[in-house]
C-alpha positions as CSV (number, residue, x, y, z in Angstrom):
1,M,27.8,-25.5,39.6
2,K,25.1,-25.6,36.9
3,Y,25.4,-22.7,34.4
4,T,22.4,-21.4,32.4
5,K,21.9,-18.7,29.9
6,P,20.8,-15.3,31.3
7,R,17.0,-14.7,31.4
8,G,15.7,-13.1,28.3
9,T,18.5,-14.5,26.0
10,E,18.6,-17.5,23.6
11,D,21.3,-19.9,22.5
12,W,21.2,-20.2,18.7
13,L,22.2,-23.8,18.1
14,P,23.5,-24.7,14.6
15,E,20.0,-25.1,12.9
16,I,18.7,-21.8,14.3
17,A,21.9,-20.0,13.6
18,Q,21.8,-21.1,10.0
19,R,18.2,-19.8,9.6
20,Y,19.3,-16.5,11.1
21,R,22.2,-16.2,8.7
22,T,20.0,-17.1,5.7
23,L,17.4,-14.6,6.7
24,I,19.9,-11.8,7.3
25,D,21.5,-12.5,3.9
26,M,18.1,-12.3,2.3
27,L,17.2,-9.0,4.0
28,F,20.5,-7.5,3.0
29,L,19.9,-8.6,-0.6
30,I,16.5,-6.9,-0.6
31,A,18.0,-3.7,0.9
32,N,20.8,-3.9,-1.7
33,L,18.2,-4.1,-4.5
34,N,16.8,-0.9,-3.1
35,G,20.2,0.9,-3.1
36,Y,21.2,0.3,0.6
37,R,24.7,-0.5,1.7
38,E,25.7,-2.2,4.9
39,I,27.1,-0.4,7.9
40,Q,28.0,-1.7,11.4
41,T,28.4,0.3,14.6
42,P,29.5,-0.6,18.1
43,I,27.2,-2.7,20.4
44,F,27.8,-0.1,23.2
45,E,27.7,3.7,23.1
46,T,27.6,6.5,25.5
47,S,24.3,6.8,27.5
48,E,23.8,10.4,26.4
49,L,23.6,9.3,22.8
50,F,20.4,7.4,23.4
51,I,19.0,9.8,25.9
52,R,19.3,12.6,23.3
53,S,17.9,10.4,20.5
54,V,15.1,8.3,21.8
55,G,13.9,10.7,24.5
56,A,14.5,11.0,28.3
57,T,10.8,10.1,29.0
58,S,10.7,7.0,26.8
59,D,10.3,3.6,28.4
60,I,13.7,2.6,26.8
61,V,15.5,5.2,28.8
62,K,13.4,5.1,32.0
63,K,13.1,1.3,32.4
64,E,15.1,-0.7,29.8
65,F,18.7,0.6,29.6
66,Y,21.5,-2.0,30.1
67,A,23.8,0.7,31.5
68,F,27.2,0.5,33.1
69,K,30.3,2.5,33.9
70,D,33.6,1.6,32.1
71,K,36.9,1.7,33.8
72,S,37.3,5.4,33.1
73,D,34.0,6.0,34.9
74,R,32.1,6.9,31.7
75,E,28.4,6.2,31.5
76,M,27.9,3.6,28.8
77,V,24.9,1.6,27.6
78,L,24.4,-1.5,25.4
79,R,22.5,-0.2,22.4
80,P,18.7,-0.6,22.7
81,E,18.2,0.4,19.0
82,G,20.2,1.0,15.8
83,T,19.3,4.4,14.4
84,A,21.1,6.6,16.9
85,G,24.4,4.8,16.4
86,I,24.0,5.0,12.6
87,I,23.4,8.8,12.7
88,R,26.4,9.2,15.1
89,A,28.6,7.3,12.7
90,V,27.4,9.3,9.7
91,I,28.1,12.6,11.5
92,E,31.5,11.5,12.9
93,A,32.7,10.2,9.5
94,K,31.3,13.3,7.7
95,L,29.5,11.0,5.2
96,L,27.0,13.8,4.4
97,N,29.9,15.7,2.8
98,K,31.4,12.7,1.1
99,L,28.4,10.7,-0.3
100,S,25.5,11.6,-2.6
101,S,22.1,12.0,-1.0
102,P,20.0,10.3,0.0
103,I,22.5,8.1,1.9
104,K,21.1,4.6,2.1
105,L,22.5,2.4,4.8
106,S,21.4,-1.0,6.2
107,Y,22.5,-2.8,9.3
108,A,21.9,-5.9,11.5
109,G,23.0,-7.0,14.9
110,P,22.1,-7.5,18.6
111,M,20.2,-4.9,20.7
112,F,19.5,-4.9,24.4
113,R,16.5,-3.9,26.5
114,Y,15.7,-4.9,30.1
115,E,12.1,-6.0,29.5
116,R,9.9,-8.8,30.8
117,P,10.7,-11.7,28.5
118,Q,7.8,-13.3,26.6
119,N,7.1,-14.9,23.2
120,G,8.7,-12.7,20.6
121,R,10.4,-10.4,23.1
122,L,13.8,-10.9,24.6
123,R,16.4,-8.9,26.5
124,Q,19.0,-9.6,23.9
125,F,17.3,-9.5,20.5
126,H,18.4,-9.0,17.0
127,Q,17.3,-6.3,14.5
128,F,17.7,-5.6,10.9
129,G,17.2,-2.0,9.8
130,V,17.6,0.6,7.1
131,E,18.2,4.4,7.2
132,C,17.6,6.8,4.3
133,I,19.5,9.9,5.3
134,N,18.9,13.4,3.9
135,T,15.7,13.0,1.9
136,N,13.0,15.6,1.5
137,S,10.9,13.7,-1.1
138,V,7.7,12.2,0.1
139,M,8.2,9.6,-2.7
140,D,11.1,8.2,-0.6
141,D,8.5,7.5,2.2
142,V,6.5,5.5,-0.4
143,D,9.6,3.7,-1.6
144,L,10.6,2.8,2.0
145,L,7.1,1.4,2.6
146,L,7.2,-0.6,-0.6
147,M,10.5,-2.2,0.5
148,A,9.0,-3.2,3.9
149,V,6.0,-4.7,2.1
150,T,8.4,-6.4,-0.4
151,I,10.1,-8.1,2.6
152,M,6.8,-9.6,3.7
153,Q,5.9,-10.6,0.1
154,T,9.3,-12.1,-0.7
155,L,9.2,-14.2,2.4
156,G,5.6,-15.3,1.6
157,I,4.1,-14.0,4.8
158,K,0.4,-13.5,4.5
159,N,-1.0,-12.9,8.0
160,Y,-0.1,-9.2,8.5
161,R,-1.5,-5.7,8.5
162,L,0.1,-2.4,7.5
163,S,-0.8,0.6,9.6
164,I,0.3,4.2,8.9
165,N,-0.2,7.5,10.6
166,N,0.9,11.2,10.5
167,I,2.0,12.5,13.9
168,G,3.1,15.9,12.6
169,N,6.2,18.0,13.2
170,F,7.3,18.9,16.7
171,V,5.4,22.2,16.7
172,A,2.1,20.5,15.8
173,R,2.8,17.7,18.2
174,D,3.5,20.1,21.1
175,K,0.1,21.6,20.6
176,W,-1.5,18.1,20.3
177,I,0.3,17.0,23.5
178,K,-1.1,20.0,25.5
179,E,-4.6,19.2,24.3
180,L,-4.1,15.5,25.2
181,R,-2.9,16.4,28.7
182,R,-6.1,18.5,29.3
183,Y,-8.2,15.6,27.9
184,F,-6.7,12.7,29.8
185,S,-6.7,14.7,33.0
186,K,-10.5,14.4,33.0
187,Y,-10.2,10.6,32.9
188,K,-7.2,10.2,35.1
189,N,-8.9,7.8,37.6
190,Q,-9.8,5.5,34.7
191,L,-6.2,5.1,33.5
192,S,-3.7,2.6,34.8
193,E,-0.9,3.9,37.1
194,P,1.7,4.0,34.4
195,S,-0.6,6.0,32.1
196,Q,-1.5,8.4,34.8
197,S,2.2,9.4,35.1
198,R,2.4,9.7,31.3
199,I,-0.2,12.5,31.3
200,Q,2.6,14.9,32.2
201,T,5.6,13.0,30.8
202,N,4.4,11.7,27.4
203,P,0.6,11.4,26.9
204,L,1.2,10.0,23.4
205,R,2.2,6.7,25.0
206,I,-1.3,6.4,26.4
207,L,-2.7,6.1,22.9
208,D,-0.9,2.8,22.2
209,D,-0.9,1.4,25.7
210,K,-1.8,-2.3,25.4
211,E,-4.5,-2.0,28.1
212,D,-5.6,1.7,28.2
213,G,-5.5,1.9,24.4
214,K,-8.5,-0.4,24.2
215,K,-10.7,2.0,26.2
216,D,-13.3,4.0,24.3
217,F,-12.3,7.4,25.8
218,V,-8.7,6.8,24.7
219,K,-9.8,5.9,21.2
220,N,-11.9,9.1,21.2
221,A,-9.0,11.3,22.3
222,P,-8.2,14.4,20.3
223,K,-6.5,13.7,17.0
224,I,-3.5,15.7,15.6
225,D,-5.3,16.5,12.3
226,K,-6.3,20.0,13.2
227,F,-2.7,21.0,14.1
228,L,-1.1,19.8,10.8
229,T,-0.1,22.2,8.1
230,N,-1.6,22.0,4.7
231,Q,1.7,20.7,3.3
232,E,1.8,17.9,5.9
233,K,-1.7,16.9,5.0
234,E,-0.8,16.9,1.2
235,D,2.3,14.8,1.8
236,F,0.4,12.2,3.7
237,K,-2.4,12.2,1.1
238,S,0.3,11.6,-1.5
239,I,1.5,8.5,0.4
240,T,-1.9,7.0,0.7
241,T,-2.6,7.8,-3.0
242,Y,0.5,5.9,-4.2
243,L,-0.2,3.0,-1.9
244,N,-3.6,2.7,-3.4
245,K,-2.2,2.9,-6.9
246,M,0.3,0.2,-6.1
247,Q,-2.6,-1.9,-4.6
248,I,-1.0,-2.1,-1.2
249,N,-3.5,-2.8,1.5
250,F,-3.2,-0.5,4.6
251,I,-5.2,1.2,7.3
252,V,-4.7,4.7,8.7
253,D,-4.4,4.3,12.5
254,S,-4.7,7.6,14.4
255,T,-3.5,5.9,17.6
256,L,-0.2,4.8,16.1
257,V,2.6,6.8,17.7
258,R,5.7,4.5,17.9
259,G,7.9,4.4,21.0
260,L,10.8,6.7,20.1
261,D,10.6,10.5,20.5
262,Y,12.5,11.3,17.3
263,Y,9.8,10.4,14.8
264,T,8.0,13.2,12.9
265,N,5.1,13.1,10.4
266,F,4.9,9.8,8.6
267,I,5.2,6.6,10.7
268,F,4.1,3.0,10.0
269,E,4.0,-0.5,11.5
270,I,3.6,-4.0,9.9
271,N,1.9,-6.2,12.5
272,S,1.3,-10.0,12.5
273,T,-2.4,-10.9,12.7
274,D,-1.5,-14.4,14.1
275,E,-3.1,-14.8,17.6
276,R,0.1,-16.4,18.9
277,L,1.8,-13.0,18.7
278,A,-1.1,-11.0,20.0
279,G,1.0,-9.5,22.8
280,Q,3.9,-8.6,20.6
281,P,2.6,-8.3,17.0
282,T,4.9,-5.7,15.5
283,I,7.3,-7.2,12.8
284,I,8.5,-4.0,11.1
285,G,8.2,-0.4,12.4
286,G,9.6,3.0,11.3
287,G,9.0,6.3,9.6
288,R,10.4,9.8,9.1
289,Y,12.5,11.7,11.6
290,A,13.5,15.3,11.0
291,N,15.7,16.6,13.9
292,L,17.8,13.7,15.0
293,V,20.9,14.6,12.9
294,K,20.8,18.1,14.3
295,E,20.2,16.8,17.8
296,L,23.3,14.7,17.6
297,G,25.6,17.4,16.3
298,G,25.0,17.6,12.6
299,G,22.9,19.9,10.4
300,E,19.2,19.9,9.6
301,Y,18.5,16.7,7.6
302,S,15.3,14.8,7.2
303,C,15.6,11.0,7.3
304,L,13.6,7.8,7.0
305,G,14.1,4.4,8.4
306,F,12.6,1.1,9.7
307,A,13.7,-1.8,11.8
308,L,12.4,-5.4,12.2
309,G,12.9,-7.9,14.9
310,I,14.7,-11.1,13.7
311,E,13.5,-13.4,16.4
312,R,9.9,-12.3,15.9
313,L,10.2,-12.7,12.1
314,L,11.6,-16.2,12.6
315,L,8.6,-17.0,14.8
316,V,6.2,-15.7,12.0
317,L,8.0,-17.9,9.5
318,E,7.7,-20.9,11.8
319,Y,4.0,-20.3,12.4
320,E,3.3,-20.0,8.7
321,N,5.6,-23.0,7.8
322,I,7.7,-20.9,5.4
323,A,11.1,-22.1,4.3
324,L,13.9,-19.5,3.7
325,P,15.6,-18.8,0.4
326,S,19.3,-18.3,-0.1
327,S,20.7,-14.9,-1.2
328,I,23.7,-13.1,-2.6
329,E,24.4,-9.4,-2.7
330,K,24.5,-7.5,-6.0
331,P,25.8,-4.1,-7.0
332,I,23.3,-1.4,-8.3
333,D,22.7,-1.9,-12.0
334,V,20.1,0.7,-12.8
335,V,19.2,4.3,-11.9
336,V,15.8,5.5,-13.0
337,A,15.9,9.2,-14.1
338,N,12.5,10.6,-13.1
339,L,12.2,14.0,-14.8
340,N,8.9,15.3,-13.4
341,E,6.3,14.6,-10.8
342,K,3.9,13.1,-13.3
343,S,6.1,10.1,-13.9
344,H,6.5,9.1,-10.2
345,F,4.0,6.3,-10.5
346,L,5.7,4.9,-13.6
347,A,9.1,5.2,-11.9
348,F,7.7,3.0,-9.1
349,L,6.4,0.4,-11.5
350,I,9.7,0.2,-13.3
351,L,11.6,-0.1,-10.0
352,S,9.2,-2.8,-9.0
353,I,9.6,-4.7,-12.3
354,L,13.4,-4.5,-12.1
355,R,13.7,-5.5,-8.5
356,S,11.3,-8.4,-8.9
357,A,13.6,-9.7,-11.6
358,G,16.5,-9.5,-9.2
359,I,18.0,-6.3,-10.8
360,P,19.1,-3.8,-8.2
361,A,17.6,-0.4,-9.1
362,V,17.1,3.0,-7.5
363,C,15.6,6.4,-8.3
364,K,16.7,9.8,-7.0
365,F,13.2,11.2,-6.7
366,D,14.1,14.8,-6.1
367,A,16.4,15.0,-9.2
368,Y,14.3,16.5,-12.0
369,K,17.4,17.4,-13.9
370,L,18.9,14.7,-16.0
371,S,22.5,15.6,-15.0
372,K,21.7,14.9,-11.4
373,S,20.6,11.4,-12.2
374,F,23.7,10.8,-14.3
375,N,25.9,12.0,-11.5
376,Y,24.0,9.8,-9.1
377,A,24.6,6.8,-11.4
378,E,28.3,7.6,-11.6
379,T,28.5,7.7,-7.8
380,L,26.8,4.3,-7.5
381,K,28.8,2.9,-10.5
382,A,25.4,1.9,-12.0
383,R,25.7,0.4,-15.5
384,F,22.4,1.8,-16.9
385,V,20.2,4.9,-16.6
386,I,16.6,4.6,-17.6
387,I,15.2,8.0,-18.7
388,L,11.5,8.6,-18.4
389,G,11.1,11.1,-21.3
390,E,7.7,12.7,-22.0
391,K,7.6,11.7,-25.7
392,E,8.7,8.1,-25.0
393,L,6.2,7.6,-22.2
394,K,3.3,8.3,-24.5
395,D,4.5,5.4,-26.6
396,E,5.1,3.2,-23.5
397,K,8.8,3.3,-24.1
398,V,11.9,4.6,-22.2
399,V,15.4,5.6,-23.1
400,I,18.1,3.4,-21.7
401,K,21.7,4.7,-21.6
402,N,24.6,2.3,-21.1
403,Q,27.0,4.2,-18.8
404,K,30.0,2.3,-20.0
405,T,29.5,2.5,-23.8
406,L,27.5,5.8,-23.6
407,K,25.1,4.3,-26.2
408,Q,21.4,5.1,-25.8
409,E,18.5,3.0,-27.0
410,V,14.7,3.3,-27.0
411,V,13.2,0.3,-25.4
412,E,9.5,-0.7,-24.8
413,I,8.6,-0.9,-21.2
414,K,7.6,-4.5,-21.4
415,N,11.1,-5.4,-22.7
416,I,13.2,-3.5,-20.0
417,V,14.1,-6.6,-18.0
418,S,15.3,-8.6,-21.0
419,F,17.2,-5.6,-22.4
420,I,19.1,-5.2,-19.1
421,Q,19.8,-8.9,-18.7
422,N,21.0,-9.2,-22.3
423,N,23.4,-6.3,-21.9
């Protein structure tokens, strides 16, 4: 009998396996430079975990589960995504009571969805992802986006587009969904059969449907803007302002909704513009989610995260003839103490300078008291704290404290990297 691999799976022979390992090591290094530490969770979990997290009406639950019963007759599923398992592990291990916030975790491994296999989409695929848990600062949204863009820039990928959107909180979205149902009901006969059923189950999915999403009446569907609070609008404006300041190219795409029900407010995607991936262009996708920890049995904590598909990323690298670098993980060296909102931009610049030089650095953006940044540095065992004092900033200088010797020195911003490296 001739045996073949299951449809929608790939054998990674030595050359491909080595590329995978090198890429994963590099992604973990970038995450590490941004303060993230690795976590791994089981490949299978209870079905209920993913039904509660990604949504009972999502395509993942309705069509794509690899579900089975174990020998104790429990409903189990091979994980279709990584976030729900990470949050479950954080709650179960009580990490929110044990670690300083935000808790930054990174992961990589196989995921499983029963989909029609095509270029860049498999039934067993591999993802790398990060979760920033318990964060209320919109600056962490910006920081997450910058890390996603850093991945693309570090790899040397040029043919991509960053899209962002604000889909509001659940209250705003419920109002939006009701209006979309009324709107799409008028055009029901012009929608595909799957989209017709979505009018009642989840009309948001019509907006990014690969076929219906191209139709003019779908593009002209009601937007969520009028349901957003003033604070949500201000937060989103802050994100776009800092992206512009950091000279990051992006578009605001009002049809972007993502495929998982737990997202709230800020979401984003980085899509390949290579025509060979026209059917499956998304490389990185993610955003903020506010209720998932509570939904899975924890408290009310706002979180951020993104995931990327390894197979699709390897295809992009192949199409653009990009060779992979090697990598090695480093501990956090620097905590930037950001003492007021006016210095957010400078904090990002310093973080970018340090990380570009291979120096792991983080900032606790909601800590405007110096003591909180020092406590954060102690938790991470960081060697240096860079203090953005008002007087020093006027002179384009910072105060750098060595956490081991407790010695402080005033250093010009242009000399920060050499000072850290020499000490």
